[in-house]
A tleap script that builds the chain and sets N, CA, C and O, in Angstrom:
source leaprc.protein.ff14SB
mol = sequence {
  NMET LYS VAL ALA SER PRO PHE GLY ILE ARG
  ILE HIE PRO ILE LYS LEU LYS SER ILE HIE
  HIE ASN GLY VAL ASP LEU ALA ALA ARG GLY
  SER PRO VAL PHE ASN ILE LEU SER GLY THR
  VAL VAL LYS ALA GLY GLU SER PRO SER LEU
  GLY LYS PHE LEU ALA ILE GLY SER GLY GLU
  ILE LEU ILE THR TYR ALA HIE LEU SER ARG
  LEU LEU VAL GLN LYS ASP GLN TYR LEU GLN
  PRO GLY HIE LEU ILE GLY VAL SER GLY ARG
  THR GLY MET ALA THR GLY GLU HIE LEU HIE
  LEU SER VAL LYS ILE TRP GLY GLN PHE ILE
  ASP PRO ILE LEU PHE ILE LYS LYS LEU ASN
  GLU PHE ASN LEU ASN LEU LEU ASN ARG GLN
  LYS ASN CGLU
}
set mol.1.N position { -15.909 3.580 -7.662 }
set mol.1.CA position { -14.898 3.991 -8.633 }
set mol.1.C position { -15.563 4.696 -9.818 }
set mol.1.O position { -16.690 4.380 -10.200 }
set mol.2.N position { -14.857 5.625 -10.368 }
set mol.2.CA position { -15.354 6.376 -11.522 }
set mol.2.C position { -14.916 5.686 -12.824 }
set mol.2.O position { -13.769 5.259 -12.962 }
set mol.3.N position { -15.855 5.588 -13.770 }
set mol.3.CA position { -15.537 5.020 -15.084 }
set mol.3.C position { -14.816 6.095 -15.896 }
set mol.3.O position { -15.373 7.156 -16.177 }
set mol.4.N position { -13.568 5.802 -16.266 }
set mol.4.CA position { -12.766 6.737 -17.056 }
set mol.4.C position { -12.972 6.511 -18.549 }
set mol.4.O position { -12.876 7.448 -19.341 }
set mol.5.N position { -13.256 5.266 -18.933 }
set mol.5.CA position { -13.513 4.933 -20.335 }
set mol.5.C position { -14.436 3.718 -20.365 }
set mol.5.O position { -14.059 2.650 -19.883 }
set mol.6.N position { -15.645 3.865 -20.927 }
set mol.6.CA position { -16.609 2.765 -20.896 }
set mol.6.C position { -16.332 1.682 -21.942 }
set mol.6.O position { -15.467 1.821 -22.807 }
set mol.7.N position { -17.096 0.613 -21.825 }
set mol.7.CA position { -17.081 -0.502 -22.768 }
set mol.7.C position { -17.690 -0.032 -24.089 }
set mol.7.O position { -18.658 0.728 -24.089 }
set mol.8.N position { -17.132 -0.475 -25.205 }
set mol.8.CA position { -17.719 -0.166 -26.520 }
set mol.8.C position { -16.782 0.624 -27.410 }
set mol.8.O position { -15.593 0.763 -27.123 }
set mol.9.N position { -17.339 1.142 -28.501 }
set mol.9.CA position { -16.555 1.894 -29.482 }
set mol.9.C position { -16.080 3.208 -28.859 }
set mol.9.O position { -16.848 3.924 -28.216 }
set mol.10.N position { -14.804 3.502 -29.064 }
set mol.10.CA position { -14.235 4.758 -28.572 }
set mol.10.C position { -13.040 5.134 -29.430 }
set mol.10.O position { -12.533 4.313 -30.195 }
set mol.11.N position { -12.597 6.365 -29.303 }
set mol.11.CA position { -11.343 6.791 -29.926 }
set mol.11.C position { -10.236 6.365 -28.971 }
set mol.11.O position { -10.175 6.828 -27.832 }
set mol.12.N position { -9.361 5.481 -29.442 }
set mol.12.CA position { -8.264 4.998 -28.607 }
set mol.12.C position { -7.352 6.170 -28.260 }
set mol.12.O position { -6.940 6.903 -29.159 }
set mol.13.N position { -7.021 6.370 -26.969 }
set mol.13.CA position { -6.245 7.538 -26.561 }
set mol.13.C position { -4.795 7.574 -27.062 }
set mol.13.O position { -4.173 8.636 -27.064 }
set mol.14.N position { -4.261 6.444 -27.480 }
set mol.14.CA position { -2.881 6.408 -27.992 }
set mol.14.C position { -2.865 6.228 -29.504 }
set mol.14.O position { -2.133 6.928 -30.203 }
set mol.15.N position { -3.670 5.293 -30.016 }
set mol.15.CA position { -3.720 5.034 -31.464 }
set mol.15.C position { -4.517 6.092 -32.219 }
set mol.15.O position { -4.397 6.214 -33.438 }
set mol.16.N position { -5.336 6.863 -31.487 }
set mol.16.CA position { -6.149 7.951 -32.042 }
set mol.16.C position { -7.048 7.518 -33.198 }
set mol.16.O position { -7.250 8.262 -34.158 }
set mol.17.N position { -7.580 6.309 -33.089 }
set mol.17.CA position { -8.557 5.842 -34.070 }
set mol.17.C position { -9.679 5.126 -33.348 }
set mol.17.O position { -9.520 4.673 -32.214 }
set mol.18.N position { -10.805 5.030 -34.015 }
set mol.18.CA position { -11.996 4.425 -33.437 }
set mol.18.C position { -11.842 2.900 -33.400 }
set mol.18.O position { -11.687 2.257 -34.439 }
set mol.19.N position { -11.888 2.335 -32.194 }
set mol.19.CA position { -11.824 0.878 -32.033 }
set mol.19.C position { -12.722 0.468 -30.875 }
set mol.19.O position { -13.128 1.299 -30.062 }
set mol.20.N position { -13.028 -0.826 -30.811 }
set mol.20.CA position { -13.853 -1.353 -29.736 }
set mol.20.C position { -13.011 -1.525 -28.473 }
set mol.20.O position { -11.975 -2.189 -28.494 }
set mol.21.N position { -13.458 -0.927 -27.388 }
set mol.21.CA position { -12.814 -1.090 -26.085 }
set mol.21.C position { -13.479 -2.278 -25.417 }
set mol.21.O position { -14.660 -2.222 -25.072 }
set mol.22.N position { -12.716 -3.368 -25.230 }
set mol.22.CA position { -13.300 -4.627 -24.771 }
set mol.22.C position { -13.487 -4.716 -23.261 }
set mol.22.O position { -13.820 -5.778 -22.734 }
set mol.23.N position { -13.275 -3.616 -22.576 }
set mol.23.CA position { -13.452 -3.602 -21.127 }
set mol.23.C position { -13.895 -2.228 -20.682 }
set mol.23.O position { -14.479 -1.459 -21.445 }
set mol.24.N position { -13.602 -1.944 -19.438 }
set mol.24.CA position { -13.905 -0.638 -18.869 }
set mol.24.C position { -12.668 -0.183 -18.105 }
set mol.24.O position { -12.007 -0.985 -17.446 }
set mol.25.N position { -12.360 1.106 -18.196 }
set mol.25.CA position { -11.249 1.670 -17.441 }
set mol.25.C position { -11.821 2.391 -16.236 }
set mol.25.O position { -12.698 3.245 -16.362 }
set mol.26.N position { -11.310 2.034 -15.065 }
set mol.26.CA position { -11.763 2.625 -13.817 }
set mol.26.C position { -10.654 3.501 -13.248 }
set mol.26.O position { -9.514 3.058 -13.107 }
set mol.27.N position { -10.993 4.739 -12.923 }
set mol.27.CA position { -10.009 5.658 -12.354 }
set mol.27.C position { -9.491 5.085 -11.041 }
set mol.27.O position { -10.272 4.680 -10.179 }
set mol.28.N position { -8.175 5.054 -10.895 }
set mol.28.CA position { -7.554 4.505 -9.683 }
set mol.28.C position { -6.122 5.009 -9.588 }
set mol.28.O position { -5.446 5.176 -10.603 }
set mol.29.N position { -5.666 5.248 -8.372 }
set mol.29.CA position { -4.290 5.705 -8.145 }
set mol.29.C position { -3.691 4.901 -7.007 }
set mol.29.O position { -3.973 5.161 -5.838 }
set mol.30.N position { -2.871 3.930 -7.347 }
set mol.30.CA position { -2.250 3.093 -6.319 }
set mol.30.C position { -3.279 2.375 -5.466 }
set mol.30.O position { -3.049 2.091 -4.291 }
set mol.31.N position { -4.417 2.089 -6.078 }
set mol.31.CA position { -5.537 1.484 -5.346 }
set mol.31.C position { -5.412 -0.025 -5.266 }
set mol.31.O position { -4.934 -0.659 -6.206 }
set mol.32.N position { -5.839 -0.609 -4.148 }
set mol.32.CA position { -5.873 -2.069 -4.081 }
set mol.32.C position { -6.926 -2.597 -5.048 }
set mol.32.O position { -7.978 -1.985 -5.235 }
set mol.33.N position { -6.631 -3.736 -5.658 }
set mol.33.CA position { -7.563 -4.370 -6.601 }
set mol.33.C position { -7.943 -5.722 -6.012 }
set mol.33.O position { -7.082 -6.526 -5.654 }
set mol.34.N position { -9.252 -5.956 -5.919 }
set mol.34.CA position { -9.768 -7.180 -5.333 }
set mol.34.C position { -10.484 -8.022 -6.376 }
set mol.34.O position { -11.131 -7.494 -7.280 }
set mol.35.N position { -10.363 -9.338 -6.241 }
set mol.35.CA position { -11.027 -10.277 -7.128 }
set mol.35.C position { -12.545 -10.184 -6.938 }
set mol.35.O position { -13.023 -10.071 -5.810 }
set mol.36.N position { -13.306 -10.233 -8.049 }
set mol.36.CA position { -14.757 -10.097 -7.941 }
set mol.36.C position { -15.515 -11.419 -8.043 }
set mol.36.O position { -16.722 -11.455 -7.803 }
set mol.37.N position { -14.824 -12.504 -8.397 }
set mol.37.CA position { -15.493 -13.792 -8.570 }
set mol.37.C position { -14.511 -14.898 -8.216 }
set mol.37.O position { -13.330 -14.795 -8.546 }
set mol.38.N position { -14.965 -15.943 -7.558 }
set mol.38.CA position { -14.055 -17.041 -7.246 }
set mol.38.C position { -13.544 -17.657 -8.546 }
set mol.38.O position { -14.265 -17.720 -9.542 }
set mol.39.N position { -12.300 -18.108 -8.525 }
set mol.39.CA position { -11.718 -18.713 -9.712 }
set mol.39.C position { -10.229 -18.927 -9.560 }
set mol.39.O position { -9.648 -18.699 -8.499 }
set mol.40.N position { -9.630 -19.371 -10.644 }
set mol.40.CA position { -8.205 -19.689 -10.665 }
set mol.40.C position { -7.462 -18.722 -11.571 }
set mol.40.O position { -7.939 -18.385 -12.655 }
set mol.41.N position { -6.304 -18.280 -11.131 }
set mol.41.CA position { -5.458 -17.404 -11.943 }
set mol.41.C position { -4.926 -18.240 -13.108 }
set mol.41.O position { -4.102 -19.134 -12.911 }
set mol.42.N position { -5.400 -17.946 -14.321 }
set mol.42.CA position { -4.973 -18.705 -15.491 }
set mol.42.C position { -3.798 -18.034 -16.198 }
set mol.42.O position { -3.035 -18.695 -16.904 }
set mol.43.N position { -3.653 -16.723 -16.009 }
set mol.43.CA position { -2.511 -15.992 -16.558 }
set mol.43.C position { -2.123 -14.909 -15.563 }
set mol.43.O position { -2.978 -14.248 -14.973 }
set mol.44.N position { -0.825 -14.742 -15.391 }
set mol.44.CA position { -0.285 -13.672 -14.562 }
set mol.44.C position { 1.018 -13.263 -15.230 }
set mol.44.O position { 1.966 -14.047 -15.273 }
set mol.45.N position { 1.074 -12.053 -15.747 }
set mol.45.CA position { 2.275 -11.672 -16.462 }
set mol.45.C position { 2.234 -10.243 -16.930 }
set mol.45.O position { 1.617 -9.375 -16.312 }
set mol.46.N position { 2.919 -10.018 -18.057 }
set mol.46.CA position { 3.025 -8.673 -18.602 }
set mol.46.C position { 2.958 -8.748 -20.118 }
set mol.46.O position { 3.512 -9.660 -20.732 }
set mol.47.N position { 2.273 -7.777 -20.715 }
set mol.47.CA position { 2.203 -7.692 -22.169 }
set mol.47.C position { 2.390 -6.235 -22.566 }
set mol.47.O position { 2.167 -5.344 -21.747 }
set mol.48.N position { 2.805 -5.971 -23.832 }
set mol.48.CA position { 3.000 -4.581 -24.261 }
set mol.48.C position { 1.735 -3.729 -24.146 }
set mol.48.O position { 1.822 -2.548 -23.807 }
set mol.49.N position { 0.573 -4.300 -24.419 }
set mol.49.CA position { -0.651 -3.503 -24.369 }
set mol.49.C position { -1.279 -3.480 -22.974 }
set mol.49.O position { -1.661 -2.411 -22.499 }
set mol.50.N position { -1.395 -4.622 -22.311 }
set mol.50.CA position { -2.063 -4.702 -21.007 }
set mol.50.C position { -1.156 -4.359 -19.831 }
set mol.50.O position { -1.639 -4.131 -18.721 }
set mol.51.N position { 0.147 -4.322 -20.063 }
set mol.51.CA position { 1.078 -4.123 -18.954 }
set mol.51.C position { 1.032 -5.329 -18.038 }
set mol.51.O position { 0.834 -6.453 -18.498 }
set mol.52.N position { 1.212 -5.104 -16.747 }
set mol.52.CA position { 1.099 -6.191 -15.776 }
set mol.52.C position { -0.386 -6.514 -15.641 }
set mol.52.O position { -1.211 -5.631 -15.409 }
set mol.53.N position { -0.708 -7.810 -15.794 }
set mol.53.CA position { -2.124 -8.191 -15.786 }
set mol.53.C position { -2.335 -9.559 -15.166 }
set mol.53.O position { -1.414 -10.366 -15.044 }
set mol.54.N position { -3.585 -9.790 -14.776 }
set mol.54.CA position { -4.027 -11.081 -14.268 }
set mol.54.C position { -5.285 -11.482 -15.013 }
set mol.54.O position { -6.143 -10.640 -15.278 }
set mol.55.N position { -5.408 -12.750 -15.354 }
set mol.55.CA position { -6.640 -13.299 -15.929 }
set mol.55.C position { -7.093 -14.415 -15.002 }
set mol.55.O position { -6.355 -15.365 -14.742 }
set mol.56.N position { -8.323 -14.284 -14.506 }
set mol.56.CA position { -8.860 -15.244 -13.551 }
set mol.56.C position { -10.077 -15.916 -14.167 }
set mol.56.O position { -11.031 -15.258 -14.582 }
set mol.57.N position { -10.020 -17.246 -14.215 }
set mol.57.CA position { -11.081 -18.017 -14.840 }
set mol.57.C position { -11.994 -18.673 -13.822 }
set mol.57.O position { -11.549 -19.169 -12.787 }
set mol.58.N position { -13.295 -18.663 -14.141 }
set mol.58.CA position { -14.302 -19.328 -13.328 }
set mol.58.C position { -15.297 -19.966 -14.287 }
set mol.58.O position { -16.221 -19.305 -14.759 }
set mol.59.N position { -15.109 -21.243 -14.572 }
set mol.59.CA position { -15.958 -21.912 -15.564 }
set mol.59.C position { -15.782 -21.263 -16.916 }
set mol.59.O position { -14.663 -21.187 -17.424 }
set mol.60.N position { -16.868 -20.792 -17.511 }
set mol.60.CA position { -16.827 -20.156 -18.833 }
set mol.60.C position { -16.589 -18.650 -18.758 }
set mol.60.O position { -16.698 -17.954 -19.768 }
set mol.61.N position { -16.264 -18.145 -17.570 }
set mol.61.CA position { -16.048 -16.711 -17.376 }
set mol.61.C position { -14.561 -16.443 -17.178 }
set mol.61.O position { -13.894 -17.123 -16.398 }
set mol.62.N position { -14.048 -15.439 -17.898 }
set mol.62.CA position { -12.651 -15.024 -17.752 }
set mol.62.C position { -12.636 -13.523 -17.469 }
set mol.62.O position { -13.132 -12.723 -18.263 }
set mol.63.N position { -12.063 -13.159 -16.336 }
set mol.63.CA position { -11.983 -11.752 -15.945 }
set mol.63.C position { -10.519 -11.329 -15.970 }
set mol.63.O position { -9.663 -11.985 -15.376 }
set mol.64.N position { -10.240 -10.220 -16.667 }
set mol.64.CA position { -8.876 -9.716 -16.774 }
set mol.64.C position { -8.764 -8.365 -16.079 }
set mol.64.O position { -9.594 -7.476 -16.268 }
set mol.65.N position { -7.722 -8.235 -15.277 }
set mol.65.CA position { -7.402 -7.005 -14.558 }
set mol.65.C position { -6.062 -6.547 -15.127 }
set mol.65.O position { -5.079 -7.283 -15.044 }
set mol.66.N position { -6.002 -5.335 -15.708 }
set mol.66.CA position { -4.789 -4.935 -16.419 }
set mol.66.C position { -4.281 -3.548 -16.016 }
set mol.66.O position { -4.965 -2.778 -15.342 }
set mol.67.N position { -3.054 -3.264 -16.456 }
set mol.67.CA position { -2.307 -2.027 -16.191 }
set mol.67.C position { -1.916 -1.919 -14.719 }
set mol.67.O position { -1.753 -0.816 -14.196 }
set mol.68.N position { -1.767 -3.061 -14.053 }
set mol.68.CA position { -1.437 -3.073 -12.635 }
set mol.68.C position { 0.017 -2.667 -12.400 }
set mol.68.O position { 0.876 -2.890 -13.254 }
set mol.69.N position { 0.285 -2.078 -11.253 }
set mol.69.CA position { 1.670 -1.756 -10.894 }
set mol.69.C position { 2.315 -2.943 -10.171 }
set mol.69.O position { 3.528 -3.142 -10.230 }
set mol.70.N position { 1.467 -3.729 -9.486 }
set mol.70.CA position { 1.970 -4.914 -8.767 }
set mol.70.C position { 0.960 -6.046 -8.852 }
set mol.70.O position { -0.250 -5.831 -8.769 }
set mol.71.N position { 1.483 -7.262 -9.020 }
set mol.71.CA position { 0.662 -8.473 -8.981 }
set mol.71.C position { 0.897 -9.123 -7.625 }
set mol.71.O position { 2.044 -9.306 -7.216 }
set mol.72.N position { -0.169 -9.470 -6.929 }
set mol.72.CA position { -0.029 -10.040 -5.584 }
set mol.72.C position { -0.464 -11.499 -5.503 }
set mol.72.O position { -0.533 -12.069 -4.414 }
set mol.73.N position { -0.757 -12.101 -6.648 }
set mol.73.CA position { -1.101 -13.520 -6.717 }
set mol.73.C position { -0.323 -14.130 -7.884 }
set mol.73.O position { 0.287 -13.414 -8.678 }
set mol.74.N position { -0.352 -15.442 -7.976 }
set mol.74.CA position { 0.393 -16.096 -9.050 }
set mol.74.C position { -0.452 -17.126 -9.779 }
set mol.74.O position { -1.499 -17.560 -9.297 }
set mol.75.N position { 0.034 -17.506 -10.958 }
set mol.75.CA position { -0.663 -18.465 -11.819 }
set mol.75.C position { -1.004 -19.728 -11.029 }
set mol.75.O position { -0.236 -20.183 -10.181 }
set mol.76.N position { -2.169 -20.275 -11.332 }
set mol.76.CA position { -2.712 -21.504 -10.741 }
set mol.76.C position { -3.232 -21.331 -9.317 }
set mol.76.O position { -3.688 -22.303 -8.714 }
set mol.77.N position { -3.176 -20.134 -8.772 }
set mol.77.CA position { -3.698 -19.895 -7.432 }
set mol.77.C position { -5.220 -19.783 -7.494 }
set mol.77.O position { -5.764 -19.093 -8.357 }
set mol.78.N position { -5.911 -20.475 -6.564 }
set mol.78.CA position { -7.371 -20.391 -6.489 }
set mol.78.C position { -7.741 -19.272 -5.533 }
set mol.78.O position { -7.179 -19.174 -4.442 }
set mol.79.N position { -8.694 -18.419 -5.938 }
set mol.79.CA position { -9.050 -17.234 -5.160 }
set mol.79.C position { -10.551 -17.157 -4.903 }
set mol.79.O position { -11.362 -17.577 -5.728 }
set mol.80.N position { -10.894 -16.623 -3.764 }
set mol.80.CA position { -12.280 -16.325 -3.426 }
set mol.80.C position { -12.562 -14.865 -3.771 }
set mol.80.O position { -11.622 -14.083 -3.911 }
set mol.81.N position { -13.830 -14.478 -3.912 }
set mol.81.CA position { -14.142 -13.065 -4.127 }
set mol.81.C position { -13.621 -12.231 -2.953 }
set mol.81.O position { -13.667 -12.657 -1.799 }
set mol.82.N position { -13.126 -11.035 -3.278 }
set mol.82.CA position { -12.618 -10.145 -2.242 }
set mol.82.C position { -11.151 -10.312 -1.937 }
set mol.82.O position { -10.603 -9.562 -1.129 }
set mol.83.N position { -10.484 -11.294 -2.572 }
set mol.83.CA position { -9.056 -11.516 -2.356 }
set mol.83.C position { -8.266 -10.364 -2.986 }
set mol.83.O position { -8.521 -9.996 -4.133 }
set mol.84.N position { -7.319 -9.799 -2.254 }
set mol.84.CA position { -6.451 -8.746 -2.778 }
set mol.84.C position { -5.527 -9.358 -3.831 }
set mol.84.O position { -4.744 -10.258 -3.528 }
set mol.85.N position { -5.624 -8.862 -5.081 }
set mol.85.CA position { -4.861 -9.490 -6.173 }
set mol.85.C position { -3.780 -8.594 -6.762 }
set mol.85.O position { -2.850 -9.089 -7.399 }
set mol.86.N position { -3.889 -7.281 -6.558 }
set mol.86.CA position { -2.895 -6.386 -7.150 }
set mol.86.C position { -3.114 -4.948 -6.728 }
set mol.86.O position { -3.938 -4.633 -5.870 }
set mol.87.N position { -2.323 -4.076 -7.384 }
set mol.87.CA position { -2.399 -2.639 -7.146 }
set mol.87.C position { -2.512 -1.962 -8.507 }
set mol.87.O position { -1.775 -2.295 -9.436 }
set mol.88.N position { -3.430 -1.018 -8.619 }
set mol.88.CA position { -3.616 -0.325 -9.903 }
set mol.88.C position { -2.336 0.402 -10.302 }
set mol.88.O position { -1.500 0.738 -9.463 }
set mol.89.N position { -2.205 0.637 -11.617 }
set mol.89.CA position { -0.993 1.278 -12.091 }
set mol.89.C position { -1.148 1.888 -13.471 }
set mol.89.O position { -2.246 2.210 -13.924 }
set mol.90.N position { 0.000 2.033 -14.119 }
set mol.90.CA position { 0.044 2.648 -15.454 }
set mol.90.C position { 1.016 1.869 -16.344 }
set mol.90.O position { 1.804 2.468 -17.076 }
set mol.91.N position { 0.964 0.566 -16.282 }
set mol.91.CA position { 1.872 -0.251 -17.085 }
set mol.91.C position { 1.226 -0.559 -18.433 }
set mol.91.O position { 0.006 -0.485 -18.580 }
set mol.92.N position { 2.050 -0.901 -19.405 }
set mol.92.CA position { 1.541 -1.210 -20.737 }
set mol.92.C position { 1.128 0.043 -21.484 }
set mol.92.O position { 1.658 1.129 -21.244 }
set mol.93.N position { 0.171 -0.118 -22.401 }
set mol.93.CA position { -0.290 0.985 -23.237 }
set mol.93.C position { -1.375 1.764 -22.486 }
set mol.93.O position { -2.569 1.523 -22.661 }
set mol.94.N position { -0.932 2.697 -21.653 }
set mol.94.CA position { -1.863 3.476 -20.833 }
set mol.94.C position { -1.414 4.930 -20.815 }
set mol.94.O position { -0.218 5.219 -20.786 }
set mol.95.N position { -2.381 5.841 -20.833 }
set mol.95.CA position { -2.055 7.267 -20.789 }
set mol.95.C position { -2.066 7.793 -19.362 }
set mol.95.O position { -1.580 8.894 -19.105 }
set mol.96.N position { -2.606 7.032 -18.445 }
set mol.96.CA position { -2.652 7.430 -17.045 }
set mol.96.C position { -2.940 6.229 -16.183 }
set mol.96.O position { -3.278 5.155 -16.680 }
set mol.97.N position { -2.804 6.417 -14.901 }
set mol.97.CA position { -3.033 5.315 -13.974 }
set mol.97.C position { -4.521 4.974 -13.906 }
set mol.97.O position { -5.367 5.859 -13.774 }
set mol.98.N position { -4.826 3.684 -13.999 }
set mol.98.CA position { -6.198 3.197 -13.913 }
set mol.98.C position { -6.204 1.678 -13.834 }
set mol.98.O position { -5.157 1.034 -13.910 }
set mol.99.N position { -7.392 1.119 -13.680 }
set mol.99.CA position { -7.588 -0.323 -13.759 }
set mol.99.C position { -8.423 -0.612 -14.988 }
set mol.99.O position { -9.523 -0.080 -15.136 }
set mol.100.N position { -7.906 -1.456 -15.875 }
set mol.100.CA position { -8.691 -1.934 -17.015 }
set mol.100.C position { -9.277 -3.275 -16.588 }
set mol.100.O position { -8.548 -4.176 -16.174 }
set mol.101.N position { -10.601 -3.400 -16.692 }
set mol.101.CA position { -11.297 -4.620 -16.314 }
set mol.101.C position { -12.070 -5.125 -17.514 }
set mol.101.O position { -12.860 -4.386 -18.103 }
set mol.102.N position { -11.849 -6.386 -17.885 }
set mol.102.CA position { -12.639 -6.971 -18.967 }
set mol.102.C position { -13.217 -8.304 -18.517 }
set mol.102.O position { -12.631 -9.014 -17.700 }
set mol.103.N position { -14.385 -8.625 -19.072 }
set mol.103.CA position { -15.088 -9.861 -18.744 }
set mol.103.C position { -15.463 -10.555 -20.049 }
set mol.103.O position { -16.071 -9.964 -20.941 }
set mol.104.N position { -15.081 -11.825 -20.132 }
set mol.104.CA position { -15.431 -12.660 -21.285 }
set mol.104.C position { -16.292 -13.813 -20.788 }
set mol.104.O position { -15.951 -14.482 -19.813 }
set mol.105.N position { -17.417 -14.036 -21.472 }
set mol.105.CA position { -18.250 -15.199 -21.176 }
set mol.105.C position { -18.413 -15.978 -22.471 }
set mol.105.O position { -18.825 -15.423 -23.490 }
set mol.106.N position { -18.093 -17.254 -22.432 }
set mol.106.CA position { -18.118 -18.127 -23.616 }
set mol.106.C position { -17.343 -17.498 -24.776 }
set mol.106.O position { -17.761 -17.591 -25.931 }
set mol.107.N position { -16.225 -16.866 -24.467 }
set mol.107.CA position { -15.355 -16.297 -25.492 }
set mol.107.C position { -15.768 -14.932 -26.012 }
set mol.107.O position { -15.102 -14.390 -26.894 }
set mol.108.N position { -16.842 -14.362 -25.494 }
set mol.108.CA position { -17.332 -13.054 -25.955 }
set mol.108.C position { -17.151 -12.011 -24.851 }
set mol.108.O position { -17.495 -12.249 -23.693 }
set mol.109.N position { -16.605 -10.849 -25.229 }
set mol.109.CA position { -16.497 -9.758 -24.270 }
set mol.109.C position { -17.876 -9.185 -23.984 }
set mol.109.O position { -18.685 -8.999 -24.892 }
set mol.110.N position { -18.133 -8.908 -22.711 }
set mol.110.CA position { -19.366 -8.238 -22.315 }
set mol.110.C position { -18.997 -7.019 -21.476 }
set mol.110.O position { -17.861 -6.884 -21.021 }
set mol.111.N position { -19.962 -6.142 -21.280 }
set mol.111.CA position { -19.738 -4.938 -20.491 }
set mol.111.C position { -19.518 -5.322 -19.016 }
set mol.111.O position { -20.426 -5.863 -18.385 }
set mol.112.N position { -18.333 -5.052 -18.463 }
set mol.112.CA position { -18.056 -5.416 -17.071 }
set mol.112.C position { -18.979 -4.736 -16.058 }
set mol.112.O position { -19.267 -5.308 -15.007 }
set mol.113.N position { -19.441 -3.531 -16.358 }
set mol.113.CA position { -20.333 -2.833 -15.435 }
set mol.113.C position { -21.665 -3.582 -15.326 }
set mol.113.O position { -22.192 -3.751 -14.226 }
set mol.114.N position { -22.207 -4.030 -16.460 }
set mol.114.CA position { -23.453 -4.817 -16.427 }
set mol.114.C position { -23.238 -6.136 -15.692 }
set mol.114.O position { -24.108 -6.585 -14.945 }
set mol.115.N position { -22.080 -6.754 -15.905 }
set mol.115.CA position { -21.746 -8.014 -15.228 }
set mol.115.C position { -21.726 -7.815 -13.712 }
set mol.115.O position { -22.303 -8.611 -12.972 }
set mol.116.N position { -21.066 -6.759 -13.256 }
set mol.116.CA position { -20.968 -6.489 -11.820 }
set mol.116.C position { -22.343 -6.192 -11.231 }
set mol.116.O position { -22.654 -6.647 -10.131 }
set mol.117.N position { -23.171 -5.431 -11.954 }
set mol.117.CA position { -24.525 -5.138 -11.469 }
set mol.117.C position { -25.329 -6.430 -11.307 }
set mol.117.O position { -26.001 -6.616 -10.292 }
set mol.118.N position { -25.266 -7.326 -12.304 }
set mol.118.CA position { -25.999 -8.591 -12.226 }
set mol.118.C position { -25.450 -9.470 -11.106 }
set mol.118.O position { -26.214 -10.145 -10.416 }
set mol.119.N position { -24.142 -9.467 -10.923 }
set mol.119.CA position { -23.514 -10.240 -9.847 }
set mol.119.C position { -23.988 -9.720 -8.490 }
set mol.119.O position { -24.292 -10.509 -7.596 }
set mol.120.N position { -24.051 -8.405 -8.335 }
set mol.120.CA position { -24.533 -7.807 -7.087 }
set mol.120.C position { -25.993 -8.153 -6.841 }
set mol.120.O position { -26.370 -8.467 -5.712 }
set mol.121.N position { -26.828 -8.100 -7.887 }
set mol.121.CA position { -28.243 -8.473 -7.749 }
set mol.121.C position { -28.378 -9.914 -7.282 }
set mol.121.O position { -29.169 -10.223 -6.391 }
set mol.122.N position { -27.590 -10.793 -7.900 }
set mol.122.CA position { -27.618 -12.213 -7.540 }
set mol.122.C position { -27.236 -12.389 -6.075 }
set mol.122.O position { -27.907 -13.112 -5.338 }
set mol.123.N position { -26.153 -11.725 -5.649 }
set mol.123.CA position { -25.691 -11.854 -4.262 }
set mol.123.C position { -26.718 -11.309 -3.276 }
set mol.123.O position { -26.937 -11.906 -2.222 }
set mol.124.N position { -27.351 -10.184 -3.603 }
set mol.124.CA position { -28.379 -9.621 -2.723 }
set mol.124.C position { -29.575 -10.554 -2.615 }
set mol.124.O position { -30.102 -10.763 -1.523 }
set mol.125.N position { -30.010 -11.120 -3.750 }
set mol.125.CA position { -31.129 -12.072 -3.735 }
set mol.125.C position { -30.794 -13.298 -2.895 }
set mol.125.O position { -31.638 -13.798 -2.152 }
set mol.126.N position { -29.563 -13.779 -3.016 }
set mol.126.CA position { -29.122 -14.944 -2.260 }
set mol.126.C position { -29.122 -14.639 -0.761 }
set mol.126.O position { -29.584 -15.446 0.045 }
set mol.127.N position { -28.599 -13.463 -0.400 }
set mol.127.CA position { -28.579 -13.070 1.025 }
set mol.127.C position { -29.986 -12.921 1.575 }
set mol.127.O position { -30.259 -13.361 2.692 }
set mol.128.N position { -30.884 -12.310 0.815 }
set mol.128.CA position { -32.260 -12.143 1.256 }
set mol.128.C position { -32.966 -13.482 1.434 }
set mol.128.O position { -33.727 -13.671 2.383 }
set mol.129.N position { -32.709 -14.406 0.516 }
set mol.129.CA position { -33.308 -15.721 0.603 }
set mol.129.C position { -32.814 -16.453 1.847 }
set mol.129.O position { -33.598 -17.092 2.550 }
set mol.130.N position { -31.500 -16.356 2.119 }
set mol.130.CA position { -30.932 -17.010 3.305 }
set mol.130.C position { -31.483 -16.385 4.583 }
set mol.130.O position { -31.727 -17.087 5.564 }
set mol.131.N position { -31.678 -15.075 4.573 }
set mol.131.CA position { -32.194 -14.361 5.749 }
set mol.131.C position { -33.646 -14.763 6.035 }
set mol.131.O position { -34.064 -14.818 7.192 }
set mol.132.N position { -34.400 -15.040 4.987 }
set mol.132.CA position { -35.819 -15.383 5.144 }
set mol.132.C position { -36.065 -16.854 5.422 }
set mol.132.O position { -37.199 -17.247 5.697 }
set mol.133.N position { -35.046 -17.659 5.358 }
set mol.133.CA position { -35.229 -19.118 5.606 }
set mol.133.C position { -35.192 -19.440 7.089 }
set mol.133.O position { -35.327 -20.602 7.472 }
savepdb mol mol.pdb
quit
């Protein structure tokens, strides 16, 4: 997926002022959205800014998927990585269709791209270790 708007300070496309973007926007058009970490759906709903969104918690990690056109899971549902959870969209405060992804660890937003890279490294190391045993 292509990053349409990175994590960090940016000019907000609707408010037209410099603010911190607490996630990353990924270009998507009616694309399936899959869960990236096992956890429980702690919020599933709609808000004026996020549109249709899901928040999935795993210990001290909270991952939010926003601006979805459809939610395919519900609150309190436990999910494994790779579970189909929704469809990208343009709901809420969005100028175009995309997926907004944010990651919070211990209450602090971190760059989701760095999180995914570290998660992939961990999974590759785990697979290599299992293969060598």
